[in-house]
GUTOR-766226 format. One line per field, with one value per residue (C-alpha): x, y, z; chain; residue number from 0. Coordinates in nm, 4 decimals, padded with zeros to 6 digits, always signed. Example, Ala and Ser with C-alpha at 12.3 -4.5 7.8 and 13.67 -1.06 7.14 Angstrom:
# GUTOR-766226
u [+01.2300/+01.3670]
v [-00.4500/-00.1060]
w [+00.7800/+00.7140]
chain [A/A]
resi [0/1]
END
This chain:
# GUTOR-766226
u [+15.1421/+14.9383/+14.8090/+14.7784/+14.4631/+14.4861/+14.1641/+14.0957/+13.9217/+13.7133/+13.4970/+13.2360/+13.1990/+12.9344/+12.7439/+12.7130/+12.5731/+12.2890/+12.2304/+11.9540/+11.7643/+11.8241/+11.6871/+11.3808/+11.3036/+11.3490/+11.1149/+10.8491/+10.8240/+10.9377/+10.8699/+10.5131/+10.4558/+10.5802/+10.3546/+10.0497/+10.1249/+10.1397/+09.8219/+09.6390/+09.7230/+09.5626/+09.2117/+09.2562/+08.9289/+09.0316/+09.3265/+09.2491/+09.2230/+09.4344/+09.3827/+09.5441/+09.5772/+09.7372/+09.4666/+09.6709/+09.5012/+09.1556/+09.1069/+09.2109/+08.9777/+08.6925/+08.7636/+08.7259/+08.3677/+08.2908/+08.0477/+08.1608/+08.5245/+08.4487/+08.2211/+08.5063/+08.7577/+08.5249/+08.4771/+08.8534/+08.9213/+08.6584/+08.8088/+09.1615/+09.0731/+08.8852/+09.1362/+09.4393/+09.2838/+09.1595/+09.4896/+09.6905/+09.4618/+09.4233/+09.7932/+09.8993/+09.6833/+09.7982/+10.1673/+10.1073/+09.9622/+10.2738/+10.5673/+10.6412/+10.6892/+10.3779/+10.3483/+10.2467/+10.3635/+10.4615/+10.1133/+09.9470/+10.1886/+10.1241/+09.7577/+09.7648/+09.9734/+09.7823/+09.5321/+09.8277/+09.8829/+09.5404/+09.5206/+09.2915/+09.0743/+09.0365/+08.9490/+08.7102/+08.5081/+08.4820/+08.3901/+08.1259/+07.9354/+08.0210/+07.8719/+07.5675/+07.2787/+07.0010/+06.8400/+06.6306/+06.5290/+06.7434/+07.0374/+07.3901/+07.7401/+07.7812/+07.4130/+07.3301/+07.5922/+07.4472/+07.1068/+07.2170/+07.3892/+07.0889/+07.2183/+06.9787/+06.9177/+07.2791/+07.2256/+07.3368/+07.3302/+07.7127/+07.8655/+07.5245/+07.4492/+07.4855/+07.5859/+07.8106/+07.9485/+08.3123/+08.3272/+08.2186/+08.4803/+08.7437/+08.6610/+08.8252/+09.1165/+09.1823/+09.1446/+09.4133/+09.6645/+09.6308/+09.8746/+10.1331/+10.1070/+10.1315/+10.4590/+10.6077/+10.5009/+10.6396/+10.9724/+10.9749/+10.9129/+11.1860/+11.4299/+11.4030/+11.6802/+11.5561/+11.7823/+11.5350/+11.2505/+11.4579/+11.5981/+11.2388/+11.1150/+11.4081/+11.2878/+10.9406/+10.7690/+10.4437/+10.3912/+10.1459/+10.4121/+10.6808/+10.4722/+10.3573/+10.6851/+10.9502/+10.8221/+10.5699/+10.8046/+11.0684/+10.8135/+10.7646/+10.9789/+10.7848/+10.4605/+10.5558/+10.6562/+10.3222/+10.1324/+10.3106/+10.2633/+09.8944/+09.8347/+09.9999/+09.7983/+09.4607/+09.5055/+09.5546/+09.3009/+09.1198/+09.1086/+08.9420/+08.6661/+08.6179/+08.6047/+08.3340/+08.1157/+08.2426/+08.1713/+07.8909/+07.8423/+07.8319/+08.1689/+08.3429/+08.6912/+08.9455/+09.1000/+08.7577/+08.6478/+08.9715/+08.8994/+08.5471/+08.6652/+08.9253/+08.7541/+08.3895/+08.3674/+08.6616/+08.8093/+09.1867/+09.2949/+09.0478/+09.1548/+09.5260/+09.4421/+09.2847/+09.5947/+09.8195/+09.6024/+09.6401/+10.0208/+10.0476/+09.8466/+10.0828/+10.3875/+10.2705/+10.2474/+10.5766/+10.8365/+10.8397/+10.8984/+11.1805/+11.3422/+11.3113/+11.4647/+11.7543/+11.8223/+11.8047/+12.0496/+12.2842/+12.2669/+12.3476/+12.6608]
v [+13.2460/+13.0364/+13.1936/+12.9740/+13.0280/+12.9735/+12.8380/+12.8853/+12.5886/+12.6769/+12.4404/+12.7102/+12.7425/+12.4680/+12.5886/+12.9450/+12.7909/+12.6089/+12.8846/+13.0578/+12.7309/+12.6575/+12.9962/+12.9750/+12.6272/+12.7447/+13.0408/+12.9243/+12.5644/+12.5103/+12.8622/+12.8476/+12.5093/+12.6529/+12.9725/+12.7466/+12.5307/+12.8429/+12.9795/+12.6508/+12.7028/+13.0399/+13.1915/+13.3826/+13.4103/+13.6518/+13.8425/+14.1550/+13.9932/+14.2020/+14.0176/+13.6827/+13.4269/+13.0847/+12.8214/+12.5049/+12.2132/+12.3550/+12.3812/+12.0204/+11.8977/+12.0904/+11.9220/+11.5790/+11.6560/+11.8529/+11.6456/+11.8369/+11.7432/+11.3672/+11.3721/+11.5249/+11.2799/+10.9783/+11.0991/+11.1406/+10.7806/+10.6449/+10.8387/+10.7307/+10.3559/+10.3569/+10.5777/+10.3730/+10.0267/+10.1536/+10.3079/+09.9996/+09.7511/+09.9461/+10.0550/+09.7029/+09.5629/+09.8139/+09.7482/+09.3775/+09.4397/+09.6473/+09.4923/+09.2253/+09.4965/+09.4759/+09.6531/+10.0126/+10.0251/+10.3944/+10.4907/+10.3083/+10.4300/+10.7930/+10.7409/+10.5976/+10.8880/+11.1645/+11.2225/+11.3358/+11.6336/+11.7744/+11.9682/+11.8505/+12.1584/+12.1437/+11.7669/+11.8405/+12.0787/+11.8080/+11.5393/+11.7614/+11.7374/+11.3658/+11.2785/+11.4988/+11.3353/+11.3975/+11.0800/+10.9397/+11.2120/+11.4762/+11.2484/+11.3793/+11.2449/+10.9043/+10.8593/+10.9367/+10.6799/+10.4136/+10.4848/+10.4539/+10.1203/+09.9682/+10.0001/+10.2687/+10.0870/+10.1695/+10.5430/+10.7110/+11.0350/+11.0144/+11.2779/+11.4068/+11.0719/+11.0769/+10.7094/+10.6813/+11.0372/+10.9628/+10.6469/+10.8569/+11.1262/+10.8564/+10.7779/+11.0825/+11.0646/+10.7002/+10.7962/+11.0581/+10.8775/+10.5107/+10.5959/+10.7161/+10.3979/+10.1970/+10.3823/+10.2944/+09.9387/+09.9100/+10.0501/+09.7996/+09.5134/+09.6397/+09.6507/+09.2801/+09.0815/+08.8503/+08.5839/+08.5184/+08.4485/+08.2249/+08.0266/+07.9816/+07.8635/+07.6162/+07.4726/+07.4236/+07.7166/+07.8419/+08.2149/+08.2449/+08.1004/+08.3242/+08.6289/+08.5109/+08.3833/+08.5846/+08.9084/+09.0331/+08.9936/+09.1926/+09.4786/+09.5231/+09.8415/+09.9844/+09.8851/+10.0630/+10.3752/+10.3876/+10.3381/+10.6376/+10.8634/+10.7873/+10.8180/+11.1648/+11.2723/+11.1566/+11.2923/+11.6623/+11.6274/+11.9704/+12.0995/+11.7900/+11.7828/+12.1567/+12.1571/+11.9024/+11.9544/+12.2860/+12.2972/+12.0303/+11.8588/+11.5094/+11.5371/+11.7482/+11.6401/+11.7922/+12.0289/+12.1529/+12.1935/+12.3764/+12.6191/+12.6833/+12.7285/+12.9817/+13.1910/+13.1392/+13.0986/+13.3362/+13.0919/+13.1112/+12.9088/+12.6115/+12.6125/+12.6022/+12.3029/+12.1174/+12.1957/+12.0577/+11.7316/+11.6890/+11.7410/+11.4879/+11.2322/+11.2831/+11.2654/+10.9347/+10.7921/+10.9407/+10.9452/+10.5630/+10.5283/+10.7812/+10.5915/+10.2645/+10.4100/+10.5581/+10.2267/+10.0307/+10.2788/+10.2409/+09.8630/+09.8617/+10.0698]
w [+08.5275/+08.7671/+09.0806/+09.3849/+09.5882/+09.9565/+10.0999/+10.4638/+10.6035/+10.9075/+11.1149/+11.1237/+10.7449/+10.7096/+11.0131/+10.8646/+10.5413/+10.7303/+10.9873/+10.7946/+10.7649/+11.1345/+11.2308/+11.0032/+11.1392/+11.4932/+11.4539/+11.2148/+11.3240/+11.6803/+11.7768/+11.6501/+11.8207/+12.1484/+12.0969/+12.0276/+12.3318/+12.5541/+12.4086/+12.4743/+12.8463/+12.8733/+12.8642/+12.5391/+12.3562/+12.0724/+11.9320/+12.1289/+12.4686/+12.7256/+13.0511/+12.9688/+13.2416/+13.2588/+13.3190/+13.3019/+13.1375/+13.1635/+12.7827/+12.7351/+13.0126/+12.8490/+12.5120/+12.6767/+12.7662/+12.4527/+12.2300/+11.9185/+11.9864/+12.0507/+11.7314/+11.5219/+11.6722/+11.5974/+11.2339/+11.1992/+11.3070/+11.0726/+10.7869/+10.8790/+10.8967/+10.5588/+10.3901/+10.4940/+10.4168/+10.0806/+09.9801/+10.0872/+09.9022/+09.5805/+09.5703/+09.6272/+09.3612/+09.1069/+09.1867/+09.1459/+08.8090/+08.6994/+08.8816/+08.6206/+08.3533/+08.1334/+07.7985/+07.8399/+08.1984/+08.1648/+08.0478/+08.3366/+08.5938/+08.4846/+08.4861/+08.8395/+08.9587/+08.7822/+09.0556/+09.2810/+09.0562/+09.1571/+09.4844/+09.7512/+09.7363/+09.3549/+09.3759/+09.6601/+09.4322/+09.1616/+09.3945/+09.5641/+09.2323/+09.1794/+09.5229/+09.5015/+09.6947/+09.4326/+09.2999/+09.0239/+08.7808/+08.9570/+08.9887/+08.8911/+08.9222/+09.0636/+09.1449/+08.7743/+08.6532/+08.8882/+08.7524/+08.3957/+08.4403/+08.6132/+08.9702/+09.0814/+09.4058/+09.5112/+09.4848/+09.8088/+10.0114/+10.0163/+10.2252/+10.3529/+10.4994/+10.8881/+10.8873/+10.5868/+10.5384/+10.6378/+10.4282/+10.1306/+10.2156/+10.2017/+09.8370/+09.6786/+09.9228/+09.8176/+09.4549/+09.4950/+09.7104/+09.5749/+09.2850/+09.5330/+09.7379/+09.4104/+09.3337/+09.6760/+09.6573/+09.2982/+09.4085/+09.6807/+09.4473/+09.1977/+09.4869/+09.5565/+09.3834/+09.1016/+09.2298/+09.5244/+09.2840/+09.0623/+09.3542/+09.4820/+09.1431/+09.1126/+09.4484/+09.3061/+09.4832/+09.3241/+09.2415/+09.5335/+09.7769/+09.6271/+09.7005/+10.0462/+10.1850/+09.9970/+09.8411/+10.0897/+10.3885/+10.1977/+10.1657/+10.5394/+10.5537/+10.2650/+10.4243/+10.7507/+10.5573/+10.3763/+10.6964/+10.8521/+10.5545/+10.5156/+10.8868/+10.8931/+10.5869/+10.7270/+11.0795/+10.9530/+10.6612/+10.6099/+10.2451/+10.0934/+10.3427/+10.3527/+09.9690/+09.9552/+10.2619/+10.3998/+10.7840/+10.7826/+11.1183/+10.9782/+10.8149/+11.0768/+11.1654/+11.4241/+11.1680/+11.0670/+11.4262/+11.5057/+11.2258/+11.3558/+11.7186/+11.6244/+11.3514/+11.4027/+11.7856/+11.8541/+12.1137/+12.0403/+12.3501/+12.2786/+11.9161/+12.0091/+12.2406/+11.9490/+11.7382/+12.0069/+12.0214/+11.6392/+11.6728/+11.9520/+11.7477/+11.4555/+11.6829/+11.8318/+11.4694/+11.3314/+11.6259/+11.6657/+11.2939/+11.3008/+11.5930/+11.4076/+11.0930/+11.2819/+11.4629/+11.1278/+10.9610/+11.2655/+11.2426/+10.8713/+10.9111]
chain [A/A/A/A/A/A/A/A/A/A/A/A/A/A/A/A/A/A/A/A/A/A/A/A/A/A/A/A/A/A/A/A/A/A/A/A/A/A/A/A/A/A/A/A/A/A/A/A/A/A/A/A/A/A/A/A/A/A/A/A/A/A/A/A/A/A/A/A/A/A/A/A/A/A/A/A/A/A/A/A/A/A/A/A/A/A/A/A/A/A/A/A/A/A/A/A/A/A/A/A/A/A/A/A/A/A/A/A/A/A/A/A/A/A/A/A/A/A/A/A/A/A/A/A/A/A/A/A/A/A/A/A/A/A/A/A/A/A/A/A/A/A/A/A/A/A/A/A/A/A/A/A/A/A/A/A/A/A/A/A/A/A/A/A/A/A/A/A/A/A/A/A/A/A/A/A/A/A/A/A/A/A/A/A/A/A/A/A/A/A/A/A/A/A/A/A/A/A/A/A/A/A/A/A/A/A/A/A/A/A/A/A/A/A/A/A/A/A/A/A/A/A/A/A/A/A/A/A/A/A/A/A/A/A/A/A/A/A/A/A/A/A/A/A/A/A/A/A/A/A/A/A/A/A/A/A/A/A/A/A/A/A/A/A/A/A/A/A/A/A/A/A/A/A/A/A/A/A/A/A/A/A/A/A/A/A/A/A/A/A/A/A/A/A/A/A/A/A/A/A/A]
resi [0/1/2/3/4/5/6/7/8/9/10/11/12/13/14/15/16/17/18/19/20/21/22/23/24/25/26/27/28/29/30/31/32/33/34/35/36/37/38/39/40/41/42/43/44/45/46/47/48/49/50/51/52/53/54/55/56/57/58/59/60/61/62/63/64/65/66/67/68/69/70/71/72/73/74/75/76/77/78/79/80/81/82/83/84/85/86/87/88/89/90/91/92/93/94/95/96/97/98/99/100/101/102/103/104/105/106/107/108/109/110/111/112/113/114/115/116/117/118/119/120/121/122/123/124/125/126/127/128/129/130/131/132/133/134/135/136/137/138/139/140/141/142/143/144/145/146/147/148/149/150/151/152/153/154/155/156/157/158/159/160/161/162/163/164/165/166/167/168/169/170/171/172/173/174/175/176/177/178/179/180/181/182/183/184/185/186/187/188/189/190/191/192/193/194/195/196/197/198/199/200/201/202/203/204/205/206/207/208/209/210/211/212/213/214/215/216/217/218/219/220/221/222/223/224/225/226/227/228/229/230/231/232/233/234/235/236/237/238/239/240/241/242/243/244/245/246/247/248/249/250/251/252/253/254/255/256/257/258/259/260/261/262/263/264/265/266/267/268/269/270/271/272/273/274/275/276/277/278/279/280/281/282/283/284/285/286/287/288/289/290/291/292/293/294/295/296/297/298/299/300]
END
């Protein structure tokens, strides 16, 4: 005997399924952003402040003339430029080596991606030793390696150097993220139809011209995606730098300075203002990309 089940279709059914996620997002993401924005417009200096007043954009104006803030922002921009260029070049080179399907591709791909399995804070602890500034008889890590292979003149102060600290900081970040960039580029190459290459070869095009005029232009959406991802990662970098140099002045970036302002200097309002500045920088990088993606998807429908 079969029993017929009557299902009631309600337009609200799907809404109630996603309602918990919507509420969590509203409270813990947008709610916290709104709270941080409000705090940045007040005079709150600690968690126990009772007489809180709105002071408008005073905290933001003070940041503009704060030498610590401008120093941290300058360091962040240096880190971002070196990190993005290094990841793009190393990731592209590795993807070019693998995109034709060499023997042992799985091994090399896993090796390139392995650093991503390590957290930034754990990696920072390891690279802190690798980039130790001791030289000659006391050298360890990279300086010891340079000395042993006869390149002792290249020994460096690494992250303790005032001039090159942020370039040194970019090295472990590049080492970790280059494999991820390689995977994205490799997926882009594999998504290009082989017919395009074959047609170009029939027309007498060299491999260099095939890459320059056919393959690389096809990778422009992938390239843009990588830029946005790397830019987002670099602008909010904290754990890697904290793990290597802690709160050192020469390696201070906005996230580190925000931590100091809130927890060391007990200035909640100024720390909230720095957080909003970081958020705006990320939004400036990400929102145009999201608009571009949405327009592209609409055009392809």
